[in-house]
C-alpha angles and dihedrals in degrees: 000000000000090000091056091049091049091050092051091048091051091049090049093051092050092047092048092050093049091046091056091052092049091047092053092051095045124093090244091055091050095046103038100034094035090226125146114204116176116238115253114261114247116254117246090241095055116117117253097262097044102080125119116250133179125221092206 
């Protein structure tokens, strides 16, 4: 039972960390929280259509 609880806690921590990153890069995060996080630079091995772009 303790192993299941530990696994759920670990999954929650990972999901919470990824949610914060997504929130900071989203338009809501930029507008409401007044935070400017630069977009990640595309990797050299990324296909031609898979680069990050900003509409602002």
